[in-house]
N, C-alpha and C positions, 0 to 999 in steps of 0.2 A: 128700280136700281137694279146695281151687281150686286153680288151676292159677296162678297166687297168690300163695298160701300158701307158707312156704319148708318147706323137708322138718327132719323131724327129724336131727341131729347122731349123726354114726352112735357118735362114743365119748363120748359125754353119754350118751345115752340106756344106753350098756352101763354107766357110770362109776353114773346110779340108779340099775340091777337091783341089779347089788353093793350100794349102802345101803341100797336094799332090802330086797334076800334079809339083808343083815349087822342090818336094823333086826331083821328078825323075827326070825334066828339070839338078836339080845341081849334080847330080852323071856321070857326064862325058859320059854319054851314050847317046849322044842326037837322036839319034835313036826309043832307050827308053821313054822317053819323046815327040817325035813326036805320036807315038804308039796309049802311053795312054790321049793325047790330040784327038786325032782322034775316040780314043774309046770314050771319054763322049760323044765327039759331038756327035754320033752316038747312042746312049742308047739317048741322048736328044731329039734326033728329030725323033727315035721311044717310045719313052713315048711320047714328046708333038704331036705326032698324035695318039696318041691313046686316050687322053686325048679332044685332040678335036672332035675326034667323040663320046664317053661320053657325051660333050655338048652338043650336035649336040639332041643325045635320047632324053636329059631331057627335060621338060617344064617348065617355066617360076618358078611356085612355086617350086619342084625338083629342077633347081637351087639357086633357097631364101635360103634355106637348108645349099644348098654347104656354100654359102659364109658365112657362118656363123662360120667355119669350120677355123679356123687359117693356117694348115697347106695345106690344097685345098684351098687357097685364097694365097697360098708361089710358091705352082707351079703353079699356074693359072697364075701368075705372071710372074713365071721365066720362063714360054713357052711362057713367049706376049699374053697368054688366055686370060684371065681375061675381062670377060664381059662389067661391067662398064667403065669412062675413069678416067684418073687419077686424073680431079680434085672427082668425086665422092669420090674412092678410097681417097685420102686426106684425107674428109670428115670422109669416115667411123672412122680410123686411129684417127684423131679430136675424133671422139663420143668417142671413144675406152679409154682416156685420161682424158673426159673432167671432170670426177668427180673429181680428185686429181690435175686436172692442168686443169682452163678454159682457154684457148683461143679462137681468133676469126682468119681467116685467112683471110690476109692481100690480097694478092695475087700471084702464084706463076710461074716464071720463067721458059719457059721448054726448052730453048735454054741454061740456062745457069744449072740448073734443086735448082734452086735458090728459098724455099717456105717463104717466112716472115706471119710470128704471131706475134695478140698485145695479150700480157695477158688478160684477161677475167676480174682479178681484182686487188685488191692489198693484195689481201690475203697474209699472212704466212707474216715473220722477217721482207724481203727484203734482205733478205745475201747474198753473192754471191751462199753458198750453199743451197739454196733454187732454185733459179734462172737456177741452173743447173742441181742437179735432177727432174724439168719439162723437160729442153730440150733435157735429156735422156732419160724421156717417151716421150717424143715424137720424141724422133728417135727412138726406137726402135719399136715404132705401125707404122710408117713410111716405117720402113726398110722392115716388114713382105706385110704391105696393097701397096707401092704405091715407088719400089725403083728407080723411076725417080728424087726422092727430094734428091738431094745429100748432100745439104747443107739449116740447118734451118737462120732464120735469129730470135732471140725471143724476140719485145717489147715488157718493163714493162710497168704495167697497167698504163695511164698516162704518157710513161716518155717524150711523142709527146709535151706535151703542157707543157707553160714554167707559171714558175709563177707568178704573177700578182706581182707591186715591189710597196712596200707600205713603204714609204718614213717617213719618225715621227723627225720631228725639231722643232723650237719655232722659233714662226715668227721674225721677225725683229719689233721694233716698231711696227705703226705705227702716225699719228697724234692726232686718234681719244686716243689713250690707251698710249699715253706719259705723264709723271709726267711734 
């Protein structure tokens, strides 16, 4: 692959492999489907072992350089070899979208895979399409860096605070102001 060619997208490639395996399973030849799945597992094991060995041979600075590449990050996560924990990787994903969509992490439930986020600003028009664009950008970034996140709950800025109730009414006349 030349330096100018774009790298394959890890998420799209994963979907493509699943689609091919589903086609093979649906073709009626269960033996071919089982063999295809076994082939994919054997290749994953082989590539995973090679990636693990390469990581052991690199020093910390070299690993840091690799972690700046989305394709490499996707491969490391896919093979459960990423040297950073899930919270750090979630932070990396959020950092990659914060310029356009400022968000803060509220918490991550590892058991359910749900990530709670708070919008960092009330910027934008507040319309659903703006919120949907932010949600999609965040989910796309997370799919590469932290596939353990299976759902994202994005709370709008200020949505956790209730407005102060201000009632303005005429007071009934008091003895001091009555005619």
